[in-house]
N, C-alpha and C positions, 0 to 999 in steps of 0.2 A: 462257394469256397472250394479251393483246389486241394484235395487230400494229398497230392504229391508233394506239397510244400512241407509236409510233416517229416520228410527225409532229413536226417541230421545235417546233410550238406547244404540245406536251404533254410532250415527253420531259424537258425540264429540270426541270419541277415534279415529274413522276413520279419522276425519279431522286433528287431531294432528299427527297421524302416516303418513298421506299423505304429510303434510308439511315437515316433516323430510325426508321422502323418496325422495321428489322432490329436496330438498336441496342437498342430497347426490348424486343424479343422475346428477344434473347440475354441482356441484363442480368437479365431476370426469372428465367432458368434458371441463371445463373452461381453458383458457390460464392463465399463472401465474399472469398476470396483473389484474385479477379479483378475487373476492371471494364472497361467498354467506353468508348472515347473516339472522338469524331468528329473526324477530322483532315482537312486539306486541303493541296493543293499548287497553286501558282500559277506559270504560265509565260506567255510571250508567244508568240502564234501569228499568222502573217500571214493577212490576209484571203484566203479561198479564191478561186481564179480568176486570181491574178496581177494584172498591170497591167490596169486597166479604163479604156478610152478613152471619154470622154464625147463628146456631140455638141457640136461647136464652136459658139459663139455666132455667129461670122462668120468665114469663111475665104475669102480671096481668093487665087487661084492666081497666083504670080509668073511673069512671062514670063522664064524663065531662058535662053531661046535668044538673047536680045539683051542687050548691055550696057546699063547705066543711062545715060541721056542726059547729055551734058556741056554746058557753056555754049555750045559751038560747034555743038551739034546743030541740024539744020535745024528750023525751025518746022513743026509738024504731025506730027513723029515720035512714035510711040506711047510713052507713058511707062510704065515698069515700076512696078507697085504695090508698096508696102512689105509684106514678109512679116509676117503677124500670128500670134501664138501660138495654139495649140490649147489648149482647156481639157481637162485629163486628170485622172484619179484615180489615186492611188498605193495600193499594198497596205499598209495601216496595221497595225502590230502590235496584236493584240487580246489583252487580258488574260483568260486562262482560269483558272478556279478549279474544281478537281475534288475532291470529297469522298469519303472512304473511312473505313473503321472499323479500329480496332486494339483487340484484346483485350490488356490489360496485366496484369502481376502487381502486386497492390496494394502489396506491401512495397517492391519495387525499381523499379517503373515499367517493367520490361523488357517489350518487345513480344513477345507469345507468338504471336499470329495476326493477319495482315493480311487484311482482307476488302475486295475491290474490286468495284464494279459498273461495268462498262465503259461509257464514253461514246462517242459517234460519233467523236470525234477520236482515241481510242485505236485505232480500227480502220481509219483511213485514213492514207495517207502524209503525213508532215509532223511538226512539232514534237511534237504531242500523242502520237503513237505512239512517237516516240523517247524522250520523257520517261518514258512508262509502261513501255516495254521495259527501260529502264535500272533503273527501280524494281523491276520483276519479276525481273530478273537478280540484283539485290542481295538480294532476299528469298529466292530459290531457292538462293543460295549461303550462306545463313545458317541459323540454327537456328529461324527464324520460320516458322510454318505459313502457307500461302496458300490463301485461298478466292477464286476468280475467277468472277464472275457475268456472263455474256454474254447479255443479253436483246435483242440487236440482230441482226436478220437481215442487215442491210446491212453491207458492209465486209469487210476481210480478217481472218480469224480469227487469234488469237495462235498462236504456233508450238508444235506438239507433234511429238515425234520419230516417233511411230507414226502410221500411216494410220488414225486413228480414224474411226468412223462418226458424223460430226457431223450433227445435225438442225438445226431452226430455231434452237434455243436450247441453251446449254451452261452447266454449272456445274462448275468444276474444283476439286477438293479435294486439296491437296498437303500431307500431314503431313510435317514435316521429317525424322522418323525413318524414313520409308519411301521417300525419294527415292533414285533418280530416278523411281520409279513414283509414280503418282497415280491418283485416281479421277475419271473424267469422266462426269457425268450429262448425257445428251443427249436432247432431247425435241422433239416437234413441237407445233404450235398445237393439235392434237387431243388431246393428252395432258395430264392434270393435272400440275402442277409437283411434283417429288418432295420428300420430306423430306430436308433436307441436314444431315449431321453436321459440326459446327464443331470441328475438333481443338484441343486445349489442350496442356498439358505432358504428356510421356510419363508414363503411369501414371494420368492422369486421364481419365475417360470424356468423350467429346465431347458438346457440347451439340447436340441435334437440334432444328432449327427447322422448323416447318411452313410451307414456302415458299409453298404455294398459298394458305393462309389469310392469310399476310402480304400477298401481292399483292392478294388479294380485298379486304382491309381498306383498303389504299391506294387501290384503285380506287373503293371506295365513299365514303371520306372526301373524296377529290378530286372526287367527283361527275362523273367522266369520262363516265359513261353519259348525262348530260344535256348534255355539251359536245361530244362527238364526233359528227360527221355521218357515219353509216355508209352513206349513199347515195353518198358520194364514193369515188373509186378508192382502192384500198389503196396505202399508200406502197411504193416499190420496196424490194427486188427482188420479182418476181412469185413467188407460191407455186407449189408443184407442183400438178399437175392434181387429185390426190387431196385435198390440203389446201384448194385453192380451192373444190372442189365441197362439201366439208364446211362451209367458212365461208359459202358462199352459202346453203346449206340452213339453217344456224344463224340467219343474219340474217333469212331469210324467215319464221322461226318467231317472231321477236320482235314484240311489239305495236307498232303505229305510234305515234309520239310524239303 
């Protein structure tokens, strides 16, 4: 996995391309009684940072220590200036659309498996996390399988009851007939991405997707290797010393553009 893809300028397009690539890979391996649908949820999220105060065009301080002059005020008395408004910016609601996949039964349209690729807003405090946590809770309390893909190092991971050994990236596979247990695939930037089994209805073999090949294909088709400036600092958070050394050596081996 390329941690430079976490830059805001690349993540949105990468996320969209990955959703479509996953859908195509799964569809090609599904039995005729299933199909994959690309779904979306939309919500309003306030601009990050709260109230933003702009630089006022002109602010004249009022002399609040003295009352405003009256008609009888002696000539030459200092006149209090009128208070003028400051120009401010308000936190405006931003419409957020997040896409995810559903594997459905062809005859009934029943959702068999939900597949989520987490976005930055799912991993930070605010509406995006609350909306996703509610969706996650609904899925986990139903007969729908859940596959949760977290390719973002930054942010607060989603809740697990056990003290799992989480690395840079995680994929959670929760088959409905095995809950509350689930399988967590956790890996660093130094490891190839694992093959992921996508659970279907009980009794049907899961569809195994070659996650590394899918990511590599998205990276190539998006031409990110020509767009990312690898001389720039890595997006936060910092890597471990071992991972940073590995990444530095890997980049040093690449030919200059």
